NUDOTI-988463 format. One line per field, with one value per residue: residue number from 0; z, y, x of N, C-alpha, C in turn; residue in three letters. Coordinates in nm, 2 decimals, padded with zeros to 4 digits, m for minus. Atoms other than C-alpha are relative to their C-alpha. Example, Ala and Ser with C-alpha at 12.3 -4.5 7.8 and 13.67 -1.06 7.14 Angstrom:
BEGIN
resi = (0;1)
nc3 = (00.00;00.00)
nc2 = (m00.12;m00.11)
nc1 = (00.09;m00.09)
cac3 = (00.78;00.71)
cac2 = (m00.45;m00.11)
cac1 = (01.23;01.37)
cc3 = (00.00;00.08)
cc2 = (00.12;00.11)
cc1 = (00.09;m00.08)
resn = (ALA;SER)
END
This chain:
BEGIN
resi = (0;1;2;3;4;5;6;7;8;9;10;11;12;13;14;15;16;17;18;19;20;21;22;23;24;25;26;27;28;29;30;31;32;33;34;35;36;37;38;39;40;41;42;43;44;45;46;47;48;49;50;51;52;53;54;55;56;57;58;59;60;61;62;63;64;65;66;67;68;69;70;71;72;73;74;75;76;77;78;79;80;81;82;83;84;85;86;87;88;89;90;91;92;93;94;95;96;97;98;99;100;101;102;103;104;105;106;107;108;109;110;111;112;113;114;115;116;117;118;119;120;121;122;123;124;125;126;127;128;129;130;131;132;133;134;135;136;137;138;139;140;141;142;143;144;145;146;147;148;149;150;151;152;153;154;155;156;157;158;159;160;161;162;163;164;165;166;167;168;169;170;171;172;173;174;175;176;177;178;179;180;181;182;183;184;185;186;187;188;189;190;191)
nc3 = (00.14;00.04;00.09;00.14;00.08;00.04;00.09;m00.04;m00.06;m00.15;m00.03;m00.15;m00.03;m00.12;m00.09;m00.10;m00.09;00.06;00.04;00.12;00.11;00.00;00.09;00.13;00.10;00.10;00.08;m00.04;m00.05;m00.12;m00.12;m00.10;m00.11;m00.09;m00.14;m00.05;m00.08;m00.13;00.00;00.12;00.08;00.02;m00.11;00.00;00.12;00.14;00.08;00.12;00.05;00.15;00.06;00.06;00.11;00.01;m00.14;m00.06;m00.11;m00.11;m00.13;m00.03;m00.12;m00.06;00.01;00.07;00.15;m00.03;00.07;00.03;00.00;00.16;00.02;00.02;m00.10;00.00;m00.07;m00.04;00.05;m00.11;00.00;m00.14;m00.11;00.00;m00.14;m00.06;00.01;00.14;00.01;m00.05;m00.14;m00.11;m00.08;m00.12;m00.10;m00.01;00.10;00.02;00.15;00.04;00.13;00.09;m00.05;00.05;00.13;00.02;00.00;00.11;00.13;m00.04;00.02;00.12;00.12;00.10;m00.05;m00.12;m00.09;m00.01;m00.16;m00.03;m00.10;m00.08;m00.02;m00.12;m00.04;m00.07;00.07;m00.05;00.06;m00.04;00.05;00.01;00.13;00.05;00.06;00.10;m00.02;00.06;m00.03;m00.07;m00.05;m00.06;m00.06;m00.01;m00.13;m00.01;00.05;m00.10;00.05;m00.13;00.04;m00.07;00.07;00.00;m00.06;m00.14;m00.06;00.09;00.11;00.03;00.09;00.10;00.00;00.10;m00.02;00.14;00.11;m00.05;00.01;m00.04;m00.06;m00.06;m00.05;m00.04;m00.12;m00.06;00.06;m00.12;00.04;m00.09;00.06;m00.09;m00.09;m00.05;m00.07;m00.03;m00.14;m00.04;m00.02;00.12;00.06;00.13;00.12;00.12)
nc2 = (m00.01;m00.10;m00.11;00.01;00.10;m00.06;m00.11;m00.11;m00.07;m00.07;m00.14;00.01;m00.13;m00.02;m00.08;00.01;00.08;00.08;m00.08;m00.04;00.12;00.01;m00.12;m00.02;00.03;m00.02;00.12;00.10;00.13;00.07;m00.11;00.00;m00.07;m00.02;m00.02;m00.11;00.03;m00.04;m00.03;00.00;00.13;00.00;00.08;00.15;00.02;m00.01;00.14;m00.01;00.07;00.00;m00.01;00.11;m00.03;00.07;00.08;m00.10;00.09;00.08;m00.08;m00.10;00.05;m00.08;00.02;00.10;m00.05;m00.13;m00.04;m00.13;m00.06;00.03;00.14;00.07;00.08;00.00;00.13;m00.03;00.08;00.07;00.09;00.05;00.01;m00.08;m00.09;m00.04;m00.16;m00.06;00.01;m00.14;00.02;m00.09;00.06;m00.04;00.05;m00.09;00.02;00.14;00.06;00.16;00.01;m00.02;00.10;00.10;m00.02;00.05;00.16;00.07;00.02;00.07;00.16;00.06;m00.05;00.13;00.09;m00.01;m00.11;m00.08;m00.02;m00.12;m00.08;m00.09;m00.12;m00.06;m00.12;00.08;00.03;00.03;00.13;00.00;00.14;00.12;m00.02;00.16;00.04;00.11;00.10;m00.07;m00.11;m00.04;m00.13;m00.03;m00.13;m00.08;m00.03;m00.14;m00.01;00.03;00.03;m00.05;00.09;00.00;00.12;00.01;00.11;00.05;m00.01;00.12;m00.07;00.03;m00.10;00.05;00.14;00.08;00.13;00.07;m00.05;00.03;m00.07;m00.14;m00.02;m00.14;m00.04;m00.15;00.02;m00.14;m00.01;m00.02;m00.02;m00.05;00.02;m00.06;00.12;00.04;00.12;00.00;00.06;00.13;m00.01;00.02;m00.12;m00.06;00.07;m00.04)
nc1 = (m00.03;m00.13;00.06;m00.06;00.06;00.15;m00.03;00.01;m00.16;m00.01;00.03;m00.01;00.04;m00.02;00.08;m00.06;00.10;00.11;00.13;m00.05;00.03;00.11;00.06;m00.10;00.10;m00.08;m00.05;m00.11;00.05;m00.10;00.01;m00.06;00.05;m00.12;00.04;m00.03;m00.12;00.02;m00.13;m00.08;00.04;00.13;00.07;00.02;00.10;m00.09;m00.01;00.02;00.14;00.02;00.12;00.07;00.08;00.13;00.07;00.13;00.08;m00.10;00.02;m00.11;m00.06;m00.08;m00.12;m00.04;00.09;00.09;00.08;00.02;00.12;00.06;00.03;m00.10;m00.07;m00.14;m00.07;m00.15;m00.11;m00.05;m00.08;m00.04;00.11;00.10;m00.02;00.13;m00.05;00.06;00.13;00.02;00.10;m00.03;m00.11;m00.01;00.10;00.16;00.11;00.01;m00.09;00.03;00.02;m00.12;m00.11;00.05;m00.02;m00.17;00.00;00.07;m00.09;m00.10;00.03;00.05;m00.08;m00.06;00.00;m00.12;00.01;m00.12;m00.04;00.04;m00.08;00.09;m00.07;00.03;00.11;00.14;00.12;00.10;00.06;00.10;00.05;m00.11;m00.08;00.02;m00.12;00.00;m00.14;m00.13;00.01;m00.12;00.04;m00.11;00.03;m00.11;00.01;00.09;00.15;00.09;00.14;00.08;00.10;00.12;00.11;00.17;00.04;00.00;m00.14;m00.08;m00.08;m00.13;m00.07;m00.04;00.08;m00.06;00.06;m00.01;m00.11;m00.12;m00.14;00.02;m00.12;00.00;m00.18;m00.06;m00.06;00.04;00.15;00.09;00.12;00.07;00.12;00.12;00.03;m00.12;00.03;00.13;00.07;m00.06;m00.13;m00.08;m00.05;00.06;m00.02;m00.09)
cac3 = (m02.43;m02.53;m02.69;m02.97;m03.05;m03.05;m03.29;m03.08;m03.05;m02.71;m02.64;m02.28;m02.09;m01.70;m01.41;m01.07;m00.90;m00.98;m01.03;m01.31;m01.50;m01.44;m01.62;m01.89;m02.20;m02.43;m02.69;m02.49;m02.45;m02.16;m01.86;m01.61;m01.25;m01.07;m00.74;m00.53;m00.33;00.04;00.16;m00.07;m00.19;m00.37;m00.18;m00.30;m00.59;m00.87;m01.16;m01.54;m01.69;m02.03;m02.22;m02.28;m02.64;m02.70;m02.31;m02.22;m01.93;m01.72;m01.36;m01.20;m00.92;m00.69;m00.82;m01.04;m01.34;m01.34;m01.51;m01.67;m01.67;m02.07;m01.99;m02.09;m01.89;m01.80;m01.65;m01.44;m01.59;m01.31;m01.27;m00.94;m00.62;m00.59;m00.33;m00.10;m00.13;m00.49;m00.39;m00.24;00.10;00.38;00.60;00.89;01.03;01.01;00.71;00.64;00.37;00.37;00.02;m00.15;00.06;m00.05;m00.41;m00.41;m00.25;m00.53;m00.80;m00.64;m00.66;m01.00;m01.23;m01.48;m01.26;m00.99;m00.72;m00.71;m00.37;m00.20;00.00;00.27;00.31;00.65;00.80;00.99;00.82;00.94;00.85;00.91;00.76;00.69;00.44;00.19;00.12;m00.18;m00.22;m00.28;m00.13;m00.01;00.21;00.31;00.59;00.63;00.99;01.12;00.98;01.21;01.13;01.33;01.30;01.38;01.32;01.27;01.48;01.54;01.77;01.54;01.25;01.13;01.00;00.77;00.60;00.40;00.41;00.17;00.03;00.06;00.06;00.23;00.38;00.60;00.66;00.86;01.18;01.38;01.25;01.51;01.49;01.70;01.72;01.90;02.02;02.19;02.40;02.38;02.66;02.64;02.68;02.34;02.14;01.86;01.54;01.28)
cac2 = (m00.77;m00.58;m00.25;m00.29;m00.63;m00.45;m00.21;00.08;00.35;00.48;00.79;00.87;01.14;01.22;01.30;01.32;01.15;00.88;01.17;01.32;00.99;00.94;01.29;01.24;01.26;01.31;01.05;00.90;00.52;00.50;00.74;00.78;00.85;01.01;01.06;01.36;01.41;01.41;01.54;01.40;01.07;00.99;00.85;00.50;00.54;00.57;00.34;00.32;00.24;00.14;00.20;m00.14;m00.07;m00.16;m00.28;m00.11;m00.38;m00.48;m00.35;m00.11;m00.26;00.01;00.10;m00.17;m00.10;00.24;00.34;00.68;00.93;00.87;00.50;00.40;00.13;00.16;m00.15;m00.08;m00.23;m00.47;m00.63;m00.80;m00.79;m00.61;m00.31;m00.26;00.15;00.15;00.10;00.46;00.31;00.56;00.45;00.66;00.44;00.69;00.58;00.22;00.03;m00.31;m00.27;m00.14;m00.41;m00.67;m00.58;m00.58;m00.94;m01.06;m00.94;m01.10;m01.46;m01.46;m01.39;m01.66;m01.92;m01.82;m01.58;m01.27;m01.17;m00.88;m00.65;m00.49;m00.15;00.01;00.23;00.15;00.01;00.01;m00.31;m00.35;m00.72;m01.05;m01.02;m01.37;m01.52;m01.78;m02.08;m02.00;m01.65;m01.48;m01.16;m01.01;m00.75;m00.47;m00.39;m00.11;m00.23;m00.20;m00.36;m00.20;m00.47;m00.35;m00.65;m00.64;m00.86;m01.15;m01.18;m01.49;m01.24;m01.34;m01.09;m01.33;m01.65;m01.90;m02.17;m02.46;m02.31;m02.42;m02.26;m01.94;m01.78;m01.44;m01.33;m01.05;m00.94;m00.63;m00.64;m00.53;m00.63;m00.44;m00.54;m00.41;m00.79;m00.88;m01.16;m01.32;m01.42;m01.78;m01.65;m01.73;m01.47;m01.26;m01.46;m01.42)
cac1 = (00.96;01.30;01.22;01.46;01.29;00.94;01.09;01.08;01.37;01.44;01.28;01.37;01.21;01.29;01.06;01.08;00.75;00.50;00.24;00.45;00.45;00.09;00.01;00.29;00.11;00.42;00.59;00.86;00.84;01.10;01.05;01.29;01.17;01.45;01.28;01.26;01.58;01.54;01.85;02.12;01.95;01.64;01.35;01.35;01.11;01.38;01.36;01.31;00.96;00.89;00.56;00.36;00.25;m00.12;m00.20;m00.54;m00.62;m00.33;m00.41;m00.19;00.05;00.20;00.55;00.57;00.31;00.17;m00.12;m00.14;m00.41;m00.45;m00.48;m00.12;00.06;00.43;00.62;00.93;01.25;01.36;01.69;01.75;01.53;01.20;01.21;00.92;01.04;00.89;00.55;00.58;00.40;00.39;00.71;00.63;00.35;00.06;m00.12;m00.25;00.01;m00.17;m00.30;00.03;00.24;m00.01;00.01;00.40;00.36;00.13;00.36;00.65;00.46;00.37;00.67;00.74;00.66;00.95;00.91;01.12;01.27;01.14;01.35;01.14;01.29;01.33;01.05;00.72;00.45;00.12;m00.08;m00.44;m00.50;m00.34;m00.09;m00.12;00.21;00.27;00.50;00.86;00.79;01.10;01.10;01.43;01.35;01.63;01.73;01.49;01.16;00.90;00.53;00.28;00.00;m00.35;m00.56;m00.94;m01.15;m01.17;m00.87;m00.73;m00.63;m00.30;m00.04;00.10;m00.09;00.09;m00.17;m00.08;00.24;00.59;00.94;00.83;01.12;01.11;01.49;01.63;01.76;01.61;01.25;01.00;00.67;00.41;00.05;m00.30;m00.31;m00.01;m00.16;m00.50;m00.73;m00.60;m00.25;m00.12;00.08;00.02;m00.03;00.24)
cc3 = (m00.01;m00.09;m00.13;m00.06;m00.05;m00.11;00.04;00.01;00.14;m00.01;00.13;00.06;00.18;00.10;00.16;00.11;m00.08;m00.08;m00.14;m00.12;m00.02;m00.09;m00.09;m00.10;m00.13;m00.09;00.03;00.01;00.10;00.06;00.14;00.14;00.08;00.15;00.08;00.09;00.15;00.06;m00.10;m00.08;m00.03;00.11;00.00;m00.11;m00.14;m00.09;m00.14;m00.04;m00.14;m00.05;m00.05;m00.12;00.00;00.14;00.03;00.13;00.12;00.13;00.06;00.14;00.04;m00.03;m00.08;m00.16;00.05;m00.14;m00.04;m00.01;m00.14;m00.01;m00.03;00.10;m00.02;00.13;00.04;m00.05;00.14;m00.02;00.13;00.07;m00.01;00.12;00.04;m00.02;m00.15;00.02;00.08;00.12;00.09;00.11;00.14;00.12;00.05;m00.08;m00.06;m00.16;m00.03;m00.15;m00.11;00.04;m00.05;m00.14;m00.04;00.01;m00.11;m00.10;00.02;m00.03;m00.14;m00.10;m00.07;00.09;00.14;00.06;m00.01;00.14;00.00;00.11;00.08;00.05;00.14;00.02;00.09;m00.07;00.06;m00.08;00.08;m00.03;m00.02;m00.17;m00.05;m00.05;m00.10;00.00;m00.10;00.03;00.09;00.02;00.08;00.09;00.02;00.16;00.00;m00.06;00.11;m00.06;00.13;m00.01;00.08;m00.06;00.06;00.10;m00.11;00.02;m00.07;m00.12;00.01;m00.05;m00.13;m00.02;m00.13;00.00;m00.13;m00.06;00.08;m00.04;00.06;00.11;00.03;00.07;00.06;00.14;00.07;m00.04;00.14;m00.05;00.11;m00.04;00.15;00.09;00.04;00.06;00.01;00.13;00.06;00.02;m00.10;m00.07;m00.11;m00.13;m00.12;m00.11)
cc2 = (00.12;00.10;00.00;m00.13;00.04;00.12;00.15;00.08;00.07;00.11;00.02;00.13;m00.04;00.07;m00.02;m00.06;m00.07;00.08;00.06;m00.09;m00.03;00.11;00.01;m00.04;00.01;m00.14;m00.08;m00.13;m00.06;00.13;m00.07;00.07;00.01;m00.01;00.13;m00.01;00.08;m00.01;m00.05;m00.13;00.01;m00.06;m00.14;m00.04;m00.02;m00.11;00.07;m00.08;00.01;m00.02;m00.15;00.05;m00.08;m00.05;00.12;m00.08;m00.04;00.10;00.05;m00.08;00.13;00.01;m00.09;00.00;00.10;00.03;00.14;00.07;00.00;m00.13;m00.08;m00.07;00.02;m00.10;00.05;m00.11;m00.06;m00.08;m00.01;m00.01;00.13;00.10;00.05;00.18;00.01;00.00;00.12;m00.02;00.08;m00.10;00.07;m00.08;00.05;m00.05;m00.16;m00.03;m00.12;m00.01;00.00;m00.11;m00.12;m00.01;m00.05;m00.16;m00.11;00.02;m00.06;m00.15;m00.02;00.02;m00.12;m00.12;m00.02;00.11;00.10;00.06;00.14;00.04;00.10;00.10;00.05;00.10;m00.10;m00.01;m00.03;m00.10;m00.01;m00.14;m00.08;00.02;m00.18;00.01;m00.13;m00.06;00.07;00.17;00.04;00.15;00.01;00.13;00.07;00.03;00.12;m00.02;m00.04;m00.02;00.00;m00.07;00.06;m00.07;00.03;m00.10;m00.12;m00.02;m00.12;00.06;00.00;00.12;m00.07;m00.14;m00.05;m00.12;m00.10;00.01;m00.07;00.09;00.14;00.04;00.17;00.01;00.17;m00.01;00.18;00.05;m00.01;m00.04;00.02;m00.04;00.07;m00.16;m00.08;m00.13;m00.02;m00.05;m00.13;00.00;m00.04;00.13;00.04;m00.09;00.08;m00.11)
cc1 = (00.10;m00.06;00.03;m00.08;m00.15;m00.02;m00.03;00.13;m00.06;m00.03;m00.01;m00.06;00.03;m00.12;00.03;m00.10;m00.05;m00.10;00.03;m00.02;m00.16;m00.07;00.08;m00.11;00.10;00.02;00.10;m00.06;00.09;m00.01;00.07;m00.02;00.12;m00.01;00.01;00.10;m00.05;00.14;00.10;m00.03;m00.15;m00.09;m00.04;m00.09;00.05;m00.01;m00.06;m00.12;00.00;m00.14;m00.04;m00.10;m00.12;m00.10;m00.10;m00.03;00.09;m00.03;00.16;00.08;00.10;00.14;00.07;m00.04;m00.09;m00.09;m00.03;m00.14;m00.07;00.01;00.15;00.07;00.17;00.04;00.11;00.10;00.08;00.09;00.05;m00.17;m00.10;00.03;m00.15;m00.01;m00.10;m00.15;m00.04;m00.11;00.05;00.09;00.01;m00.09;m00.11;m00.12;00.01;00.09;m00.05;m00.02;00.13;00.09;m00.06;00.02;00.14;m00.01;m00.04;00.08;00.11;m00.01;00.02;00.12;00.08;00.02;00.09;m00.03;00.08;00.02;m00.04;00.07;m00.09;00.10;m00.03;m00.09;m00.10;m00.10;m00.12;m00.10;m00.14;m00.08;00.09;00.06;00.04;00.15;m00.01;00.13;00.11;00.01;00.11;00.01;00.15;m00.01;00.18;m00.01;m00.08;m00.14;m00.08;m00.16;m00.06;m00.14;m00.11;m00.11;m00.14;m00.05;m00.02;00.16;00.12;00.06;00.12;00.08;00.05;m00.07;00.08;m00.07;00.01;00.10;00.12;00.11;m00.03;00.10;m00.02;00.15;00.01;00.01;m00.02;m00.12;m00.06;m00.14;m00.11;m00.14;m00.09;m00.03;00.10;m00.01;m00.13;m00.03;00.05;00.18;00.10;00.04;m00.05;00.02;00.10;m00.01)
resn = (LEU;ASP;ARG;VAL;GLU;ALA;GLY;LEU;SER;VAL;ASN;ASN;TYR;ARG;VAL;THR;THR;TYR;ASN;GLN;LEU;TYR;ASN;TYR;SER;GLY;THR;ALA;ASN;VAL;ILE;THR;VAL;VAL;GLY;PRO;LEU;VAL;THR;ALA;SER;PRO;THR;GLY;ILE;SER;GLY;GLU;PHE;SER;LEU;ILE;VAL;GLY;ASP;THR;THR;SER;VAL;ALA;ILE;PRO;GLY;ILE;LEU;LEU;VAL;GLY;ALA;ASP;GLY;ARG;ARG;TRP;MET;ARG;ASN;ILE;ASP;GLY;ASN;VAL;GLN;MET;SER;TRP;ALA;ASP;ALA;ASP;ARG;THR;GLY;ILE;ASN;ASP;THR;THR;ALA;LYS;VAL;GLN;ALA;ILE;LEU;ALA;TYR;CYS;ARG;LYS;GLN;GLY;GLY;LYS;SER;LYS;ILE;LEU;GLU;TRP;ASN;THR;GLY;THR;TYR;ARG;ILE;THR;GLY;THR;LEU;THR;LEU;GLY;THR;GLU;GLN;VAL;ILE;ASN;PHE;GLU;PRO;GLY;VAL;ILE;ILE;ASP;PHE;HIS;ALA;PRO;ALA;PRO;ALA;THR;THR;MET;LEU;PHE;SER;ALA;SER;ASN;GLN;ARG;GLY;VAL;TYR;LEU;ASN;GLY;ASN;GLY;THR;ILE;ILE;LYS;GLY;ASN;ARG;GLY;VAL;TYR;ALA;ASP;GLY;SER;ALA;LEU;HIS;ILE)
END
């Protein structure tokens, strides 16, 4: 919903982190997250969020729909592709990122009946479960993406599942998938 159509004047406030947005209790209806600077550039979370007036039930989506400490919902204004970096998932490979990655994938699947393209940004992502893909799901992997797959038992756990889906595209050059189950007893390769 366009802010002008909703009769809202644009009252913009700037913060550096998602945490500051979560804790914001002022009167602005648009918050710009500028992101903390790492060297000379923002961390990848930068973006503009609009207050969803009257919404008290929407579930949080990391980096897309944020729920403040006061219960207000803030939706990212998206123009173009969705960026994995928005989820603020650990890109060092140390912490499990499965839930944040799955939430971003689910968001990309259900936008107006048409999937949004996901740009999977460079970094090492620790994944501990199957990531479910949907019809017309498109993921563009940047060079340098490393997926460190730590599959739980059983040995047939897949990294990606797209059962009964069509038009699923995983694009990229230079993506590495590491796993704790490189080869199974029967000699078959890691399930992707």
